[in-house]
C-alpha positions in Angstrom: -3.7 3.0 -22.5 -3.7 5.7 -20.1 -5.0 9.4 -20.8 -3.9 12.6 -18.6 -4.9 16.3 -18.7 -4.3 18.4 -16.0 -3.5 21.8 -15.0 -1.6 23.9 -12.7 -2.8 27.1 -11.2 -0.5 30.0 -9.9 -0.6 28.6 -6.5 0.8 25.0 -8.1 -2.5 23.9 -7.8 -2.6 20.7 -9.9 -5.9 19.7 -11.2 -7.2 17.1 -14.1 -8.7 14.1 -15.4 -6.9 10.2 -15.6 -8.9 8.7 -18.1 -7.1 4.8 -17.9 -8.1 1.7 -21.1 -8.1 -2.0 -19.6 -7.5 -4.6 -22.6 -7.4 -7.9 -23.2 -5.0 -9.4 -19.8 -4.7 -6.2 -19.2 -8.6 -6.0 -18.6 -8.1 -9.6 -16.6 -5.2 -8.5 -14.2 -7.5 -5.1 -12.8 -10.5 -7.9 -12.8 -8.8 -10.1 -10.6 -7.6 -7.8 -8.5 -10.3 -5.2 -7.8 -13.5 -7.7 -8.5 -14.6 -7.6 -4.8 -13.8 -4.7 -4.4 -16.0 -1.6 -3.8 -14.6 1.6 -6.2 -14.9 3.2 -2.4 -11.7 1.0 -1.6 -10.4 1.4 -5.0 -10.0 5.2 -4.7 -9.0 4.4 -1.2 -5.6 2.9 -2.5 -5.1 5.2 -5.4 -5.6 8.0 -3.4 -3.7 6.4 -0.6 -0.8 5.4 -3.1 -1.1 9.0 -4.5 -0.1 11.5 -1.9 -1.6 14.9 -2.0 -4.1 13.8 -4.4 -8.0 14.2 -3.7 -9.8 12.1 -5.8 -13.0 14.4 -6.9 -14.8 12.1 -9.6 -14.5 8.4 -10.2 -16.4 6.5 -13.0 -16.2 2.7 -13.6 -17.1 1.0 -16.7 -17.2 -2.1 -17.7 -15.2 -4.0 -14.7 -18.0 -7.3 -14.6 -18.7 -7.6 -18.7 -15.7 -9.4 -19.5 -16.5 -9.1 -22.9 -15.1 -5.2 -23.7 -12.7 -3.3 -22.3 -12.1 -1.7 -18.7 -12.8 2.2 -18.6 -11.3 4.3 -16.1 -12.4 8.2 -15.2 -10.5 10.2 -12.3 -11.7 13.2 -11.8 -8.6 14.6 -9.0 -7.3 17.4 -7.6 -3.4 17.6 -6.1 -2.3 20.4 -3.6 1.5 21.7 -3.7 1.4 19.7 -7.4 4.9 22.5 -8.2 6.8 25.0 -5.8 6.0 28.7 -6.2 8.6 30.9 -5.9 7.3 34.9 -5.5 5.6 34.4 -9.1 7.8 31.4 -10.6 6.6 28.0 -10.8 
């Protein structure tokens, strides 16, 4: 399950927080894909897969605790999240 809370300012800057929860097979796949990767490298992968996104904060819980779901929190900003012409988005 993924939740996204984002805002767009008058200059087209998009900022917000994404919270993802991985359970069961999704958690297993996440652990298999990222088990040997450091958090900084996970951040780099996310930023390179999403143009113009800058991750300001990243938290990952239960990556190694297989009895609990994985919780991933990403606080981000994206320049040019929308085009602005005069005062219209």
